[in-house]
KEBAZA-580421 format. One line per field, with one value per residue (C-alpha): y, z, x. Coordinates in pm, 1 decimal. Each point is the difference from the previous one (the first is absolute). Layout:
% residues N
y	(Y;...) .
z	(Z;...) .
x	(X;...) .
This chain:
% residues 70
y	(-520.7;-17.7;103.1;337.0;236.4;334.1;300.3;175.6;263.4;-284.2;-201.9;287.8;70.2;-359.2;-6.5;356.5;12.1;231.1;-67.7;-11.5;-216.8;-254.5;-5.3;-36.1;-294.6;-153.4;30.5;-166.2;-291.2;77.8;148.5;-175.8;85.0;185.5;-142.2;189.4;103.8;219.1;236.8;204.0;-176.1;-231.2;-157.8;-217.7;-294.4;131.2;-334.2;-8.9;334.3;-101.5;-329.7;220.7;213.0;-287.8;-131.7;342.9;5.0;-351.8;60.2;321.5;-180.4;-260.8;236.9;203.2;-323.2;-99.4;344.4;-32.1;-337.7;151.5) .
z	(4200.1;-210.5;-359.7;94.3;-311.5;23.0;-221.5;-135.3;270.9;262.7;-251.2;-0.3;378.1;49.7;-267.9;-1.8;-379.1;-238.8;-232.8;-308.5;141.2;118.8;-380.5;-144.6;243.0;-99.1;-364.0;48.5;189.0;351.1;188.0;56.9;-249.8;101.1;-27.3;-229.3;151.4;-264.8;-281.3;248.9;307.5;117.1;332.2;113.7;238.3;323.8;56.3;-323.8;64.0;333.6;-154.4;-274.1;258.6;193.8;-292.5;-63.6;363.9;-26.8;-336.0;149.1;321.9;-212.8;-227.8;318.5;133.4;-291.7;-27.4;369.1;-76.5;-275.4) .
x	(-2879.1;-299.8;-55.3;-96.6;9.7;162.1;41.3;317.8;48.9;16.6;228.4;215.3;-9.1;133.5;282.0;93.3;6.4;-150.6;-297.4;220.2;251.0;-287.3;-131.0;360.1;72.9;-316.4;87.5;325.4;-176.3;158.4;-304.3;-340.6;-263.2;-307.0;-340.1;-242.8;-325.7;-118.6;116.8;195.1;14.0;280.0;77.1;295.5;-10.9;168.1;168.0;152.0;153.9;142.3;159.6;154.7;160.8;101.2;162.3;181.7;105.4;148.3;205.6;120.9;134.5;155.3;196.2;103.2;134.9;169.4;179.4;127.0;168.2;220.5) .
């Protein structure tokens, strides 16, 4: 996967979240930061979004497995 830049609507399609949730997660350091192209124009690196999603999936699967063991 390349360093293709995507805008917020595509990010939201990928993660299934809301605009406010994305910016809240960015503020808390848990979501990839956007790249500022201009005063009102930002993009994200597509690979970073998919990497973030993969990490969340792995974390979710690990917590599910540990709950099943109990």
